[in-house]
PQR file with spaces between the fields and no chain letter, atoms N, CA, C, O and H, PARSE charges and radii, in Angstrom:
ATOM       1  N    MET     1      48.453   12.115    9.113 -0.4000 1.5000
ATOM       2  CA   MET     1      47.287   12.894    9.387 -0.0000 2.0000
ATOM       3  C    MET     1      46.190   12.604    8.359  0.5500 1.7000
ATOM       4  O    MET     1      45.019   12.483    8.716 -0.5500 1.4000
ATOM       5  N    LYS     2      46.565   12.493    7.102 -0.4000 1.5000
ATOM       6  CA   LYS     2      45.600   12.239    6.045 -0.0000 2.0000
ATOM       7  C    LYS     2      44.974   10.853    6.191  0.5500 1.7000
ATOM       8  O    LYS     2      43.777   10.702    5.946 -0.5500 1.4000
ATOM       9  H    LYS     2      47.517   12.591    6.812  0.4000 1.0000
ATOM      10  N    SER     3      45.736    9.848    6.578 -0.4000 1.5000
ATOM      11  CA   SER     3      45.198    8.496    6.695 -0.0000 2.0000
ATOM      12  C    SER     3      44.214    8.392    7.853  0.5500 1.7000
ATOM      13  O    SER     3      43.240    7.645    7.754 -0.5500 1.4000
ATOM      14  H    SER     3      46.708    9.970    6.777  0.4000 1.0000
ATOM      15  N    ASN     4      44.438    9.120    8.951 -0.4000 1.5000
ATOM      16  CA   ASN     4      43.476    9.119   10.051 -0.0000 2.0000
ATOM      17  C    ASN     4      42.132    9.692    9.605  0.5500 1.7000
ATOM      18  O    ASN     4      41.077    9.195   10.001 -0.5500 1.4000
ATOM      19  H    ASN     4      45.229    9.727    9.031  0.4000 1.0000
ATOM      20  N    TYR     5      42.173   10.716    8.798 -0.4000 1.5000
ATOM      21  CA   TYR     5      40.941   11.336    8.299 -0.0000 2.0000
ATOM      22  C    TYR     5      40.152   10.342    7.449  0.5500 1.7000
ATOM      23  O    TYR     5      38.934   10.232    7.592 -0.5500 1.4000
ATOM      24  H    TYR     5      43.029   11.120    8.476  0.4000 1.0000
ATOM      25  N    ARG     6      40.831    9.629    6.578 -0.4000 1.5000
ATOM      26  CA   ARG     6      40.145    8.631    5.738 -0.0000 2.0000
ATOM      27  C    ARG     6      39.569    7.506    6.576  0.5500 1.7000
ATOM      28  O    ARG     6      38.459    7.047    6.306 -0.5500 1.4000
ATOM      29  H    ARG     6      41.820    9.718    6.462  0.4000 1.0000
ATOM      30  N    LEU     7      40.295    7.052    7.585 -0.4000 1.5000
ATOM      31  CA   LEU     7      39.821    5.992    8.466 -0.0000 2.0000
ATOM      32  C    LEU     7      38.580    6.451    9.214  0.5500 1.7000
ATOM      33  O    LEU     7      37.626    5.685    9.352 -0.5500 1.4000
ATOM      34  H    LEU     7      41.197    7.425    7.804  0.4000 1.0000
ATOM      35  N    ASN     8      38.575    7.679    9.696 -0.4000 1.5000
ATOM      36  CA   ASN     8      37.404    8.208   10.391 -0.0000 2.0000
ATOM      37  C    ASN     8      36.212    8.332    9.452  0.5500 1.7000
ATOM      38  O    ASN     8      35.077    8.094    9.864 -0.5500 1.4000
ATOM      39  H    ASN     8      39.350    8.301    9.584  0.4000 1.0000
ATOM      40  N    GLN     9      36.450    8.699    8.208 -0.4000 1.5000
ATOM      41  CA   GLN     9      35.372    8.816    7.235 -0.0000 2.0000
ATOM      42  C    GLN     9      34.734    7.454    6.969  0.5500 1.7000
ATOM      43  O    GLN     9      33.511    7.346    6.876 -0.5500 1.4000
ATOM      44  H    GLN     9      37.372    8.893    7.874  0.4000 1.0000
ATOM      45  N    LYS    10      35.552    6.425    6.847 -0.4000 1.5000
ATOM      46  CA   LYS    10      35.002    5.082    6.618 -0.0000 2.0000
ATOM      47  C    LYS    10      34.187    4.618    7.810  0.5500 1.7000
ATOM      48  O    LYS    10      33.124    4.021    7.642 -0.5500 1.4000
ATOM      49  H    LYS    10      36.545    6.512    6.922  0.4000 1.0000
ATOM      50  N    GLY    11      34.676    4.887    9.013 -0.4000 1.5000
ATOM      51  CA   GLY    11      33.940    4.510   10.224 -0.0000 2.0000
ATOM      52  C    GLY    11      32.625    5.244   10.333  0.5500 1.7000
ATOM      53  O    GLY    11      31.620    4.665   10.747 -0.5500 1.4000
ATOM      54  H    GLY    11      35.540    5.372    9.150  0.4000 1.0000
ATOM      55  N    GLN    12      32.619    6.507    9.970 -0.4000 1.5000
ATOM      56  CA   GLN    12      31.401    7.300   10.013 -0.0000 2.0000
ATOM      57  C    GLN    12      30.390    6.775    8.997  0.5500 1.7000
ATOM      58  O    GLN    12      29.202    6.675    9.306 -0.5500 1.4000
ATOM      59  H    GLN    12      33.435    6.977    9.634  0.4000 1.0000
ATOM      60  N    GLY    13      30.835    6.445    7.814 -0.4000 1.5000
ATOM      61  CA   GLY    13      29.937    5.915    6.792 -0.0000 2.0000
ATOM      62  C    GLY    13      29.320    4.598    7.215  0.5500 1.7000
ATOM      63  O    GLY    13      28.131    4.367    6.994 -0.5500 1.4000
ATOM      64  H    GLY    13      31.800    6.526    7.564  0.4000 1.0000
ATOM      65  N    MET    14      30.119    3.735    7.821 -0.4000 1.5000
ATOM      66  CA   MET    14      29.609    2.443    8.273 -0.0000 2.0000
ATOM      67  C    MET    14      28.590    2.630    9.397  0.5500 1.7000
ATOM      68  O    MET    14      27.574    1.936    9.434 -0.5500 1.4000
ATOM      69  H    MET    14      31.084    3.923    8.001  0.4000 1.0000
ATOM      70  N    THR    15      28.852    3.554   10.301 -0.4000 1.5000
ATOM      71  CA   THR    15      27.926    3.814   11.399 -0.0000 2.0000
ATOM      72  C    THR    15      26.596    4.336   10.868  0.5500 1.7000
ATOM      73  O    THR    15      25.535    3.920   11.334 -0.5500 1.4000
ATOM      74  H    THR    15      29.677    4.119   10.271  0.4000 1.0000
ATOM      75  N    GLU    16      26.646    5.233    9.906 -0.4000 1.5000
ATOM      76  CA   GLU    16      25.413    5.752    9.315 -0.0000 2.0000
ATOM      77  C    GLU    16      24.636    4.638    8.617  0.5500 1.7000
ATOM      78  O    GLU    16      23.410    4.576    8.708 -0.5500 1.4000
ATOM      79  H    GLU    16      27.507    5.571    9.527  0.4000 1.0000
ATOM      80  N    TYR    17      25.342    3.776    7.934 -0.4000 1.5000
ATOM      81  CA   TYR    17      24.695    2.653    7.250 -0.0000 2.0000
ATOM      82  C    TYR    17      24.000    1.746    8.259  0.5500 1.7000
ATOM      83  O    TYR    17      22.862    1.332    8.039 -0.5500 1.4000
ATOM      84  H    TYR    17      26.338    3.826    7.859  0.4000 1.0000
ATOM      85  N    ILE    18      24.675    1.437    9.358 -0.4000 1.5000
ATOM      86  CA   ILE    18      24.101    0.560   10.384 -0.0000 2.0000
ATOM      87  C    ILE    18      22.866    1.215   11.001  0.5500 1.7000
ATOM      88  O    ILE    18      21.870    0.537   11.251 -0.5500 1.4000
ATOM      89  H    ILE    18      25.600    1.774    9.536  0.4000 1.0000
ATOM      90  N    LEU    19      22.920    2.514   11.246 -0.4000 1.5000
ATOM      91  CA   LEU    19      21.768    3.213   11.814 -0.0000 2.0000
ATOM      92  C    LEU    19      20.574    3.188   10.855  0.5500 1.7000
ATOM      93  O    LEU    19      19.435    3.014   11.287 -0.5500 1.4000
ATOM      94  H    LEU    19      23.730    3.065   11.043  0.4000 1.0000
ATOM      95  N    ILE    20      20.828    3.359    9.574 -0.4000 1.5000
ATOM      96  CA   ILE    20      19.742    3.319    8.585 -0.0000 2.0000
ATOM      97  C    ILE    20      19.120    1.930    8.524  0.5500 1.7000
ATOM      98  O    ILE    20      17.897    1.797    8.493 -0.5500 1.4000
ATOM      99  H    ILE    20      21.754    3.501    9.223  0.4000 1.0000
ATOM     100  N    VAL    21      19.953    0.900    8.508 -0.4000 1.5000
ATOM     101  CA   VAL    21      19.447   -0.480    8.466 -0.0000 2.0000
ATOM     102  C    VAL    21      18.632   -0.782    9.719  0.5500 1.7000
ATOM     103  O    VAL    21      17.583   -1.421    9.635 -0.5500 1.4000
ATOM     104  H    VAL    21      20.946    1.008    8.533  0.4000 1.0000
ATOM     105  N    ALA    22      19.106   -0.327   10.885 -0.4000 1.5000
ATOM     106  CA   ALA    22      18.372   -0.553   12.128 -0.0000 2.0000
ATOM     107  C    ALA    22      17.027    0.170   12.105  0.5500 1.7000
ATOM     108  O    ALA    22      16.025   -0.381   12.563 -0.5500 1.4000
ATOM     109  H    ALA    22      19.958    0.192   10.953  0.4000 1.0000
ATOM     110  N    LEU    23      16.990    1.381   11.586 -0.4000 1.5000
ATOM     111  CA   LEU    23      15.737    2.133   11.505 -0.0000 2.0000
ATOM     112  C    LEU    23      14.742    1.447   10.575  0.5500 1.7000
ATOM     113  O    LEU    23      13.551    1.375   10.878 -0.5500 1.4000
ATOM     114  H    LEU    23      17.803    1.829   11.214  0.4000 1.0000
ATOM     115  N    ILE    24      15.223    0.951    9.458 -0.4000 1.5000
ATOM     116  CA   ILE    24      14.347    0.224    8.532 -0.0000 2.0000
ATOM     117  C    ILE    24      13.814   -1.045    9.189  0.5500 1.7000
ATOM     118  O    ILE    24      12.641   -1.379    9.026 -0.5500 1.4000
ATOM     119  H    ILE    24      16.191    1.010    9.211  0.4000 1.0000
ATOM     120  N    ALA    25      14.662   -1.755    9.929 -0.4000 1.5000
ATOM     121  CA   ALA    25      14.227   -2.983   10.606 -0.0000 2.0000
ATOM     122  C    ALA    25      13.145   -2.680   11.628  0.5500 1.7000
ATOM     123  O    ALA    25      12.169   -3.423   11.729 -0.5500 1.4000
ATOM     124  H    ALA    25      15.616   -1.484   10.061  0.4000 1.0000
ATOM     125  N    VAL    26      13.299   -1.606   12.385 -0.4000 1.5000
ATOM     126  CA   VAL    26      12.286   -1.228   13.377 -0.0000 2.0000
ATOM     127  C    VAL    26      10.975   -0.866   12.672  0.5500 1.7000
ATOM     128  O    VAL    26       9.901   -1.232   13.148 -0.5500 1.4000
ATOM     129  H    VAL    26      14.092   -1.002   12.303  0.4000 1.0000
ATOM     130  N    ALA    27      11.050   -0.161   11.558 -0.4000 1.5000
ATOM     131  CA   ALA    27       9.846    0.206   10.813 -0.0000 2.0000
ATOM     132  C    ALA    27       9.133   -1.029   10.272  0.5500 1.7000
ATOM     133  O    ALA    27       7.906   -1.104   10.328 -0.5500 1.4000
ATOM     134  H    ALA    27      11.923    0.136   11.171  0.4000 1.0000
ATOM     135  N    VAL    28       9.882   -1.994    9.751 -0.4000 1.5000
ATOM     136  CA   VAL    28       9.274   -3.218    9.212 -0.0000 2.0000
ATOM     137  C    VAL    28       8.623   -4.023   10.329  0.5500 1.7000
ATOM     138  O    VAL    28       7.521   -4.543   10.155 -0.5500 1.4000
ATOM     139  H    VAL    28      10.879   -1.932    9.706  0.4000 1.0000
ATOM     140  N    ILE    29       9.288   -4.131   11.464 -0.4000 1.5000
ATOM     141  CA   ILE    29       8.706   -4.873   12.596 -0.0000 2.0000
ATOM     142  C    ILE    29       7.415   -4.203   13.051  0.5500 1.7000
ATOM     143  O    ILE    29       6.431   -4.884   13.339 -0.5500 1.4000
ATOM     144  H    ILE    29      10.184   -3.709   11.605  0.4000 1.0000
ATOM     145  N    GLY    30       7.412   -2.879   13.118 -0.4000 1.5000
ATOM     146  CA   GLY    30       6.198   -2.163   13.504 -0.0000 2.0000
ATOM     147  C    GLY    30       5.074   -2.369   12.509  0.5500 1.7000
ATOM     148  O    GLY    30       3.925   -2.564   12.907 -0.5500 1.4000
ATOM     149  H    GLY    30       8.211   -2.325   12.885  0.4000 1.0000
ATOM     150  N    ALA    31       5.385   -2.329   11.220 -0.4000 1.5000
ATOM     151  CA   ALA    31       4.364   -2.520   10.189 -0.0000 2.0000
ATOM     152  C    ALA    31       3.785   -3.931   10.243  0.5500 1.7000
ATOM     153  O    ALA    31       2.580   -4.113   10.068 -0.5500 1.4000
ATOM     154  H    ALA    31       6.318   -2.170   10.897  0.4000 1.0000
ATOM     155  N    VAL    32       4.620   -4.910   10.480 -0.4000 1.5000
ATOM     156  CA   VAL    32       4.134   -6.294   10.568 -0.0000 2.0000
ATOM     157  C    VAL    32       3.231   -6.454   11.780  0.5500 1.7000
ATOM     158  O    VAL    32       2.211   -7.139   11.703 -0.5500 1.4000
ATOM     159  H    VAL    32       5.599   -4.762   10.622  0.4000 1.0000
ATOM     160  N    LYS    33       3.589   -5.836   12.894 -0.4000 1.5000
ATOM     161  CA   LYS    33       2.738   -5.932   14.085 -0.0000 2.0000
ATOM     162  C    LYS    33       1.385   -5.256   13.847  0.5500 1.7000
ATOM     163  O    LYS    33       0.355   -5.745   14.312 -0.5500 1.4000
ATOM     164  H    LYS    33       4.418   -5.280   12.957  0.4000 1.0000
ATOM     165  N    ILE    34       1.387   -4.141   13.129 -0.4000 1.5000
ATOM     166  CA   ILE    34       0.139   -3.410   12.898 -0.0000 2.0000
ATOM     167  C    ILE    34      -0.726   -4.099   11.848  0.5500 1.7000
ATOM     168  O    ILE    34      -1.920   -4.303   12.065 -0.5500 1.4000
ATOM     169  H    ILE    34       2.223   -3.744   12.751  0.4000 1.0000
ATOM     170  N    PHE    35      -0.130   -4.460   10.708 -0.4000 1.5000
ATOM     171  CA   PHE    35      -0.900   -4.959    9.574 -0.0000 2.0000
ATOM     172  C    PHE    35      -0.855   -6.476    9.408  0.5500 1.7000
ATOM     173  O    PHE    35      -1.539   -7.007    8.533 -0.5500 1.4000
ATOM     174  H    PHE    35       0.840   -4.294   10.532  0.4000 1.0000
ATOM     175  N    GLY    36      -0.088   -7.179   10.202 -0.4000 1.5000
ATOM     176  CA   GLY    36       0.088   -8.622   10.027 -0.0000 2.0000
ATOM     177  C    GLY    36      -1.208   -9.403   10.082  0.5500 1.7000
ATOM     178  O    GLY    36      -1.448  -10.270    9.241 -0.5500 1.4000
ATOM     179  H    GLY    36       0.468   -6.748   10.913  0.4000 1.0000
ATOM     180  N    GLY    37      -2.049   -9.104   11.067 -0.4000 1.5000
ATOM     181  CA   GLY    37      -3.303   -9.822   11.212 -0.0000 2.0000
ATOM     182  C    GLY    37      -4.251   -9.572   10.049  0.5500 1.7000
ATOM     183  O    GLY    37      -4.934  -10.488    9.590 -0.5500 1.4000
ATOM     184  H    GLY    37      -1.854   -8.399   11.750  0.4000 1.0000
ATOM     185  N    LYS    38      -4.293   -8.329    9.573 -0.4000 1.5000
ATOM     186  CA   LYS    38      -5.174   -7.994    8.458 -0.0000 2.0000
ATOM     187  C    LYS    38      -4.733   -8.703    7.179  0.5500 1.7000
ATOM     188  O    LYS    38      -5.560   -9.216    6.426 -0.5500 1.4000
ATOM     189  H    LYS    38      -3.738   -7.585    9.946  0.4000 1.0000
ATOM     190  N    ILE    39      -3.433   -8.724    6.946 -0.4000 1.5000
ATOM     191  CA   ILE    39      -2.910   -9.387    5.740 -0.0000 2.0000
ATOM     192  C    ILE    39      -3.164  -10.884    5.820  0.5500 1.7000
ATOM     193  O    ILE    39      -3.566  -11.505    4.835 -0.5500 1.4000
ATOM     194  H    ILE    39      -2.761   -8.307    7.558  0.4000 1.0000
ATOM     195  N    ASN    40      -2.931  -11.459    6.985 -0.4000 1.5000
ATOM     196  CA   ASN    40      -3.143  -12.893    7.167 -0.0000 2.0000
ATOM     197  C    ASN    40      -4.609  -13.261    6.938  0.5500 1.7000
ATOM     198  O    ASN    40      -4.906  -14.247    6.263 -0.5500 1.4000
ATOM     199  H    ASN    40      -2.605  -10.955    7.784  0.4000 1.0000
ATOM     200  N    SER    41      -5.523  -12.472    7.499 -0.4000 1.5000
ATOM     201  CA   SER    41      -6.946  -12.793    7.310 -0.0000 2.0000
ATOM     202  C    SER    41      -7.371  -12.590    5.855  0.5500 1.7000
ATOM     203  O    SER    41      -8.238  -13.308    5.357 -0.5500 1.4000
ATOM     204  H    SER    41      -5.283  -11.672    8.048  0.4000 1.0000
ATOM     205  N    GLY    42      -6.767  -11.624    5.177 -0.4000 1.5000
ATOM     206  CA   GLY    42      -7.079  -11.425    3.762 -0.0000 2.0000
ATOM     207  C    GLY    42      -6.666  -12.614    2.917  0.5500 1.7000
ATOM     208  O    GLY    42      -7.427  -13.061    2.059 -0.5500 1.4000
ATOM     209  H    GLY    42      -6.063  -11.041    5.582  0.4000 1.0000
ATOM     210  N    PHE    43      -5.460  -13.133    3.153 -0.4000 1.5000
ATOM     211  CA   PHE    43      -5.012  -14.320    2.411 -0.0000 2.0000
ATOM     212  C    PHE    43      -5.857  -15.535    2.768  0.5500 1.7000
ATOM     213  O    PHE    43      -6.157  -16.353    1.898 -0.5500 1.4000
ATOM     214  H    PHE    43      -4.843  -12.770    3.851  0.4000 1.0000
ATOM     215  N    LYS    44      -6.246  -15.667    4.034 -0.4000 1.5000
ATOM     216  CA   LYS    44      -7.072  -16.801    4.437 -0.0000 2.0000
ATOM     217  C    LYS    44      -8.435  -16.740    3.740  0.5500 1.7000
ATOM     218  O    LYS    44      -8.927  -17.752    3.241 -0.5500 1.4000
ATOM     219  H    LYS    44      -6.002  -15.003    4.741  0.4000 1.0000
ATOM     220  N    ASN    45      -9.037  -15.555    3.708 -0.4000 1.5000
ATOM     221  CA   ASN    45     -10.333  -15.415    3.038 -0.0000 2.0000
ATOM     222  C    ASN    45     -10.225  -15.723    1.548  0.5500 1.7000
ATOM     223  O    ASN    45     -11.086  -16.400    0.987 -0.5500 1.4000
ATOM     224  H    ASN    45      -8.638  -14.733    4.114  0.4000 1.0000
ATOM     225  N    ALA    46      -9.176  -15.231    0.914 -0.4000 1.5000
ATOM     226  CA   ALA    46      -8.994  -15.506   -0.512 -0.0000 2.0000
ATOM     227  C    ALA    46      -8.817  -17.008   -0.758  0.5500 1.7000
ATOM     228  O    ALA    46      -9.395  -17.561   -1.694 -0.5500 1.4000
ATOM     229  H    ALA    46      -8.476  -14.681    1.370  0.4000 1.0000
ATOM     230  N    GLY    47      -8.026  -17.652    0.076 -0.4000 1.5000
ATOM     231  CA   GLY    47      -7.832  -19.100   -0.059 -0.0000 2.0000
ATOM     232  C    GLY    47      -9.114  -19.875    0.160  0.5500 1.7000
ATOM     233  O    GLY    47      -9.396  -20.841   -0.549 -0.5500 1.4000
ATOM     234  H    GLY    47      -7.556  -17.202    0.836  0.4000 1.0000
ATOM     235  N    ASP    48      -9.887  -19.452    1.141 -0.4000 1.5000
ATOM     236  CA   ASP    48     -11.170  -20.124    1.401 -0.0000 2.0000
ATOM     237  C    ASP    48     -12.127  -19.970    0.216  0.5500 1.7000
ATOM     238  O    ASP    48     -12.814  -20.921   -0.158 -0.5500 1.4000
ATOM     239  H    ASP    48      -9.659  -18.667    1.717  0.4000 1.0000
ATOM     240  N    GLN    49     -12.171  -18.785   -0.366 -0.4000 1.5000
ATOM     241  CA   GLN    49     -13.054  -18.567   -1.514 -0.0000 2.0000
ATOM     242  C    GLN    49     -12.617  -19.380   -2.723  0.5500 1.7000
ATOM     243  O    GLN    49     -13.452  -19.934   -3.438 -0.5500 1.4000
ATOM     244  H    GLN    49     -11.613  -18.012   -0.063  0.4000 1.0000
ATOM     245  N    ILE    50     -11.313  -19.454   -2.952 -0.4000 1.5000
ATOM     246  CA   ILE    50     -10.820  -20.264   -4.068 -0.0000 2.0000
ATOM     247  C    ILE    50     -11.129  -21.732   -3.829  0.5500 1.7000
ATOM     248  O    ILE    50     -11.558  -22.442   -4.738 -0.5500 1.4000
ATOM     249  H    ILE    50     -10.634  -19.004   -2.371  0.4000 1.0000
ATOM     250  N    GLY    51     -10.908  -22.184   -2.594 -0.4000 1.5000
ATOM     251  CA   GLY    51     -11.195  -23.582   -2.270 -0.0000 2.0000
ATOM     252  C    GLY    51     -12.657  -23.922   -2.431  0.5500 1.7000
ATOM     253  O    GLY    51     -12.987  -24.984   -2.958 -0.5500 1.4000
ATOM     254  H    GLY    51     -10.559  -21.607   -1.855  0.4000 1.0000
ATOM     255  N    SER    52     -13.544  -23.043   -1.988 -0.4000 1.5000
ATOM     256  CA   SER    52     -14.973  -23.335   -2.126 -0.0000 2.0000
ATOM     257  C    SER    52     -15.417  -23.265   -3.582  0.5500 1.7000
ATOM     258  O    SER    52     -16.307  -24.010   -3.992 -0.5500 1.4000
ATOM     259  H    SER    52     -13.276  -22.180   -1.560  0.4000 1.0000
ATOM     260  N    ALA    53     -14.812  -22.384   -4.363 -0.4000 1.5000
ATOM     261  CA   ALA    53     -15.157  -22.307   -5.784 -0.0000 2.0000
ATOM     262  C    ALA    53     -14.746  -23.576   -6.511  0.5500 1.7000
ATOM     263  O    ALA    53     -15.486  -24.071   -7.362 -0.5500 1.4000
ATOM     264  H    ALA    53     -14.089  -21.778   -4.030  0.4000 1.0000
ATOM     265  N    VAL    54     -13.580  -24.106   -6.186 -0.4000 1.5000
ATOM     266  CA   VAL    54     -13.116  -25.338   -6.829 -0.0000 2.0000
ATOM     267  C    VAL    54     -13.979  -26.514   -6.387  0.5500 1.7000
ATOM     268  O    VAL    54     -14.335  -27.365   -7.203 -0.5500 1.4000
ATOM     269  H    VAL    54     -12.979  -23.704   -5.494  0.4000 1.0000
ATOM     270  N    ASN    55     -14.316  -26.567   -5.096 -0.4000 1.5000
ATOM     271  CA   ASN    55     -15.133  -27.676   -4.599 -0.0000 2.0000
ATOM     272  C    ASN    55     -16.555  -27.610   -5.143  0.5500 1.7000
ATOM     273  O    ASN    55     -17.130  -28.650   -5.464 -0.5500 1.4000
ATOM     274  H    ASN    55     -14.027  -25.876   -4.433  0.4000 1.0000
ATOM     275  N    ASN    56     -17.128  -26.440   -5.252 -0.4000 1.5000
ATOM     276  CA   ASN    56     -18.503  -26.304   -5.759 -0.0000 2.0000
ATOM     277  C    ASN    56     -18.591  -26.552   -7.256  0.5500 1.7000
ATOM     278  O    ASN    56     -19.608  -27.029   -7.760 -0.5500 1.4000
ATOM     279  H    ASN    56     -16.660  -25.595   -4.991  0.4000 1.0000
ATOM     280  N    ASN    57     -17.524  -26.226   -7.955 -0.4000 1.5000
ATOM     281  CA   ASN    57     -17.516  -26.374   -9.406 -0.0000 2.0000
ATOM     282  C    ASN    57     -17.390  -27.837   -9.811  0.5500 1.7000
ATOM     283  O    ASN    57     -17.928  -28.243  -10.842 -0.5500 1.4000
ATOM     284  H    ASN    57     -16.698  -25.838   -7.546  0.4000 1.0000
ATOM     285  N    GLY    58     -16.696  -28.620   -9.024 -0.4000 1.5000
ATOM     286  CA   GLY    58     -16.539  -30.038   -9.318 -0.0000 2.0000
ATOM     287  C    GLY    58     -15.488  -30.343  -10.355  0.5500 1.7000
ATOM     288  O    GLY    58     -15.368  -31.494  -10.776 -0.5500 1.4000
ATOM     289  H    GLY    58     -16.259  -28.290   -8.187  0.4000 1.0000
ATOM     290  N    SER    59     -14.720  -29.358  -10.784 -0.4000 1.5000
ATOM     291  CA   SER    59     -13.662  -29.612  -11.754 -0.0000 2.0000
ATOM     292  C    SER    59     -12.415  -28.861  -11.327  0.5500 1.7000
ATOM     293  O    SER    59     -12.473  -27.954  -10.496 -0.5500 1.4000
ATOM     294  H    SER    59     -14.818  -28.424  -10.441  0.4000 1.0000
ATOM     295  N    ASN    60     -11.316  -29.240  -11.891 -0.4000 1.5000
ATOM     296  CA   ASN    60     -10.070  -28.565  -11.554 -0.0000 2.0000
ATOM     297  C    ASN    60      -9.618  -27.660  -12.693  0.5500 1.7000
ATOM     298  O    ASN    60     -10.245  -27.624  -13.752 -0.5500 1.4000
ATOM     299  H    ASN    60     -11.269  -29.976  -12.566  0.4000 1.0000
ATOM     300  N    ALA    61      -8.558  -26.949  -12.478 -0.4000 1.5000
ATOM     301  CA   ALA    61      -8.083  -25.969  -13.460 -0.0000 2.0000
ATOM     302  C    ALA    61      -7.676  -26.630  -14.773  0.5500 1.7000
ATOM     303  O    ALA    61      -7.835  -26.032  -15.837 -0.5500 1.4000
ATOM     304  H    ALA    61      -8.048  -26.978  -11.618  0.4000 1.0000
ATOM     305  N    ALA    62      -7.157  -27.844  -14.715 -0.4000 1.5000
ATOM     306  CA   ALA    62      -6.735  -28.527  -15.943 -0.0000 2.0000
ATOM     307  C    ALA    62      -7.941  -28.845  -16.817  0.5500 1.7000
ATOM     308  O    ALA    62      -7.874  -28.708  -18.039 -0.5500 1.4000
ATOM     309  H    ALA    62      -7.027  -28.330  -13.851  0.4000 1.0000
ATOM     310  N    ASP    63      -9.042  -29.270  -16.202 -0.4000 1.5000
ATOM     311  CA   ASP    63     -10.257  -29.545  -16.971 -0.0000 2.0000
ATOM     312  C    ASP    63     -10.810  -28.273  -17.598  0.5500 1.7000
ATOM     313  O    ASP    63     -11.267  -28.282  -18.740 -0.5500 1.4000
ATOM     314  H    ASP    63      -9.096  -29.381  -15.210  0.4000 1.0000
ATOM     315  N    GLN    64     -10.765  -27.187  -16.847 -0.4000 1.5000
ATOM     316  CA   GLN    64     -11.248  -25.913  -17.363 -0.0000 2.0000
ATOM     317  C    GLN    64     -10.391  -25.442  -18.527  0.5500 1.7000
ATOM     318  O    GLN    64     -10.918  -24.965  -19.532 -0.5500 1.4000
ATOM     319  H    GLN    64     -10.393  -27.179  -15.919  0.4000 1.0000
ATOM     320  N    ALA    65      -9.083  -25.570  -18.403 -0.4000 1.5000
ATOM     321  CA   ALA    65      -8.180  -25.158  -19.478 -0.0000 2.0000
ATOM     322  C    ALA    65      -8.403  -26.017  -20.714  0.5500 1.7000
ATOM     323  O    ALA    65      -8.361  -25.515  -21.837 -0.5500 1.4000
ATOM     324  H    ALA    65      -8.654  -25.957  -17.587  0.4000 1.0000
ATOM     325  N    SER    66      -8.639  -27.301  -20.512 -0.4000 1.5000
ATOM     326  CA   SER    66      -8.892  -28.188  -21.638 -0.0000 2.0000
ATOM     327  C    SER    66     -10.175  -27.782  -22.361  0.5500 1.7000
ATOM     328  O    SER    66     -10.232  -27.802  -23.591 -0.5500 1.4000
ATOM     329  H    SER    66      -8.673  -27.708  -19.600  0.4000 1.0000
ATOM     330  N    GLY    67     -11.191  -27.420  -21.607 -0.4000 1.5000
ATOM     331  CA   GLY    67     -12.441  -26.987  -22.213 -0.0000 2.0000
ATOM     332  C    GLY    67     -12.284  -25.700  -22.992  0.5500 1.7000
ATOM     333  O    GLY    67     -12.904  -25.535  -24.043 -0.5500 1.4000
ATOM     334  H    GLY    67     -11.145  -27.404  -20.608  0.4000 1.0000
ATOM     335  N    VAL    68     -11.471  -24.788  -22.499 -0.4000 1.5000
ATOM     336  CA   VAL    68     -11.237  -23.531  -23.209 -0.0000 2.0000
ATOM     337  C    VAL    68     -10.529  -23.804  -24.506  0.5500 1.7000
ATOM     338  O    VAL    68     -10.874  -23.217  -25.531 -0.5500 1.4000
ATOM     339  H    VAL    68     -10.968  -24.923  -21.645  0.4000 1.0000
ATOM     340  N    LEU    69      -9.541  -24.685  -24.492 -0.4000 1.5000
ATOM     341  CA   LEU    69      -8.803  -24.996  -25.710 -0.0000 2.0000
ATOM     342  C    LEU    69      -9.721  -25.662  -26.745  0.5500 1.7000
ATOM     343  O    LEU    69      -9.652  -25.336  -27.930 -0.5500 1.4000
ATOM     344  H    LEU    69      -9.260  -25.162  -23.659  0.4000 1.0000
ATOM     345  N    HIS    70     -10.579  -26.592  -26.303 -0.4000 1.5000
ATOM     346  CA   HIS    70     -11.459  -27.271  -27.252 -0.0000 2.0000
ATOM     347  C    HIS    70     -12.493  -26.309  -27.841  0.5500 1.7000
ATOM     348  O    HIS    70     -12.814  -26.392  -29.026 -0.5500 1.4000
ATOM     349  H    HIS    70     -10.634  -26.856  -25.341  0.4000 1.0000
ATOM     350  N    SER    71     -13.007  -25.408  -27.026 -0.4000 1.5000
ATOM     351  CA   SER    71     -14.012  -24.471  -27.551 -0.0000 2.0000
ATOM     352  C    SER    71     -13.387  -23.442  -28.492  0.5500 1.7000
ATOM     353  O    SER    71     -14.072  -22.879  -29.347 -0.5500 1.4000
ATOM     354  H    SER    71     -12.747  -25.341  -26.063  0.4000 1.0000
ATOM     355  N    ALA    72     -12.085  -23.200  -28.332 -0.4000 1.5000
ATOM     356  CA   ALA    72     -11.400  -22.237  -29.202 -0.0000 2.0000
ATOM     357  C    ALA    72     -10.849  -22.915  -30.454  0.5500 1.7000
ATOM     358  O    ALA    72     -10.246  -22.248  -31.296 -0.5500 1.4000
ATOM     359  H    ALA    72     -11.529  -23.657  -27.638  0.4000 1.0000
ATOM     360  N    GLY    73     -11.039  -24.198  -30.590 -0.4000 1.5000
ATOM     361  CA   GLY    73     -10.565  -24.907  -31.778 -0.0000 2.0000
ATOM     362  C    GLY    73      -9.168  -25.465  -31.625  0.5500 1.7000
ATOM     363  O    GLY    73      -8.594  -25.957  -32.597 -0.5500 1.4000
ATOM     364  H    GLY    73     -11.528  -24.739  -29.907  0.4000 1.0000
ATOM     365  N    GLY    74      -8.604  -25.403  -30.427 -0.4000 1.5000
ATOM     366  CA   GLY    74      -7.257  -25.949  -30.218 -0.0000 2.0000
ATOM     367  C    GLY    74      -7.302  -27.441  -30.011  0.5500 1.7000
ATOM     368  O    GLY    74      -8.369  -28.027  -29.830 -0.5500 1.4000
ATOM     369  H    GLY    74      -9.070  -25.003  -29.638  0.4000 1.0000
ATOM     370  N    ARG    75      -6.135  -28.050  -30.041 -0.4000 1.5000
ATOM     371  CA   ARG    75      -6.092  -29.517  -29.879 -0.0000 2.0000
ATOM     372  C    ARG    75      -5.440  -29.901  -28.605  0.5500 1.7000
ATOM     373  O    ARG    75      -5.319  -31.089  -28.307 -0.5500 1.4000
ATOM     374  H    ARG    75      -5.268  -27.574  -30.189  0.4000 1.0000
């Protein structure tokens, strides 16, 4: 009798865990559907701005870092 009770408790715990994981998965899928386009356009805009800043500046990050080191007295 005692072993059946323990077996049922383990099954109940596993079922609750599966239900929680399924609920979280549904929430994540819903959030991605709602906010996915906004996040994607935000990253695209940021990438475009970084790309245009690098192209307009005419130098890359290594040149800029080298200039900072030389102006600060580094070698």
